[in-house]
C-alpha positions, -999 to +999 in steps of 0.1 A: +665+451+765+634+429+764+617+454+788+623+482+763+609+461+734+578+452+754+573+489+763+577+499+727+552+472+717+526+484+742+532+520+731+526+511+694+495+491+703+481+523+718+493+548+692+497+530+659+465+518+643+483+498+617+504+480+642+473+474+664+455+459+634+484+435+626+484+425+663+447+419+663+449+398+631+477+378+646+456+371+677+426+360+656+448+336+637+463+323+669+428+317+684+417+297+653+449+277+654+442+270+691+407+258+682+421+234+655+448+221+679+421+210+704+405+187+678+414+150+681+416+147+643+420+172+616+405+166+582+425+173+551+409+207+547+416+215+583+452+205+580+455+228+550+438+256+569+462+251+598+492+253+576+479+284+559+471+301+592+506+294+605+521+310+573+498+340+576+506+344+613+543+343+607+540+370+579+521+392+604+547+386+631+575+395+606+557+428+597+552+436+633+589+430+640+599+452+611+577+480+626+592+475+660+627+475+646+621+508+627+608+525+658+635+511+680+662+525+657+648+552+634+681+558+617+679+523+600+645+531+585 
């Protein structure tokens, strides 16, 4: 099952520009969060930024999962 999901994800990354854009945005947010996590101390603005990035990243992930779910079972769309 996980193999099918990964194959579908790879297929959508290659064929669906909207899905690819969501994945790229998710990766950019993840990279910024990684930068922040490497700091010894986060200022108040950086803590707020990190919290907002996590929320945005989760929203993107939810949207990507919705797309995957619709493509995995088109009858539920």
